[in-house]
Every structure is written in structure tokens, then in C-alpha cells.
C-alpha positions in Angstrom: 20.4 53.5 53.5 17.4 51.6 53.2 17.9 52.6 49.4 21.2 51.5 49.6 20.3 48.2 51.1 17.3 47.9 48.3 19.4 48.7 45.7 21.6 45.9 46.8 19.0 43.4 47.4 17.9 43.9 43.7 21.4 43.7 42.5 21.7 40.5 44.2 18.2 39.1 43.1 19.4 40.1 39.5 22.6 38.1 40.2 20.5 35.1 41.6 18.4 35.5 38.3 21.2 35.2 35.9 22.8 32.3 37.8 19.9 30.8 37.6 19.1 31.1 34.1 22.8 30.2 33.4 21.8 27.0 35.5 18.9 26.1 33.4 20.7 26.6 29.8 23.5 24.3 31.2 21.2 21.8 32.4 19.5 21.8 29.0 22.9 21.9 27.4 23.8 18.6 29.6 20.8 16.8 28.2 21.3 17.5 24.5 24.7 16.3 25.1 23.5 13.1 27.1 21.4 12.1 24.6 24.1 12.6 21.9 26.2 10.4 23.9 23.4 7.8 23.9 23.0 8.1 20.6 26.8 7.6 19.6 27.1 4.8 22.0 24.3 2.8 20.0 26.0 3.3 16.9 29.2 2.4 18.3 27.1 -0.9 19.6 25.5 -1.4 16.3 29.3 -0.8 14.5 30.9 -3.3 16.7 28.1 -5.7 16.1 28.5 -5.3 12.0 32.3 -5.5 12.6 32.2 -8.9 14.6 30.0 -10.5 11.7 32.3 -9.3 9.4 35.4 -11.0 11.4 33.0 -14.3 11.3 32.5 -13.9 7.5 36.2 -13.7 7.1 37.0 -16.6 9.3 34.3 -18.5 7.3 36.1 -17.6 3.9 39.2 -18.3 5.1 38.2 -21.8 6.4 36.2 -22.1 2.9 39.4 -21.2 1.1 41.7 -23.6 3.0 38.9 -26.6 2.2 39.1 -25.6 -1.3 42.7 -25.5 -1.5 43.2 -28.8 0.0 40.4 -30.1 -2.5 42.3 -29.1 -5.6 45.3 -30.5 -3.9 43.3 -33.7 -3.6 42.1 -33.9 -7.1 45.3 -32.8 -8.5 46.9 -35.4 -6.7 45.1 -38.7 -8.2 45.3 -36.9 -11.7 49.1 -37.0 -11.5 49.1 -40.6 -10.7 46.6 -41.3 -13.5 49.0 -39.5 -15.9 51.8 -41.5 -14.3 50.1 -44.9 -14.9 49.0 -43.7 -18.4 52.7 -43.0 -19.2 53.6 -46.3 -17.8 51.2 -47.8 -19.6 52.1 -45.9 -22.7 55.8 -46.9 -22.4 54.8 -50.3 -22.0 52.5 -50.3 -25.2 55.5 -48.4 -27.4 58.1 -51.2 -25.7 55.6 -54.0 -27.2 55.5 -52.5 -30.3 59.0 -51.8 -30.9 59.7 -55.6 -30.0 57.0 -56.4 -32.7 58.7 -54.5 -35.2 61.9 -56.1 -34.4 60.7 -59.6 -35.0 
């Protein structure tokens, strides 16, 4: 029976060592995964920062586009006014010339 008890104790010891080795391996895997998680979180944080910069740049470009559109409309409007004034002056001049020709 002593031999049997010794054999059982050896089996238990072997199983305990196997479980301990598995635990050590799982802890190493866990540490590796934790490191990967931290790296991924840092990359995500960096990507979000870049995204926010891009969104800010897009907003600024939209504002610049609106300002440019407004400047084009403002510049176009006075030119049209000047063109109408020039046309009115030309019409008056033509009318004057026609009047002079009739005399």
C-alpha cells in the first residue's frame, strides 16, 4: 500500500507541476496579450487624434470655400453693376450720336 500511496503522490505531484507549467504559460500569454492591447490602444488614440485633425482641416476648408464663394459673388456683383452703367452710358452716347446725325 505504501507503494500505491507513493505512486498516487507522484501522480498528484506530476499533475500539479503540469498545472503550474500551464499556469506559467497562460500568464506569459496574458502578458503578451496585455502588451498588444496597450499597443493597439495607443494606435487607436493616435488614429483618433489624426481623425480629429483631419475633421478640423475639413471644417476650415469648408469655411475657406464659403468665404471664397462670397468673395466671388461680391466681386461679380459690382462688375455687373459697372457693366450696366457702361451699357447705359453707351446707349446714351448712341442716342446722342443718332440725334446728331438727324440734325
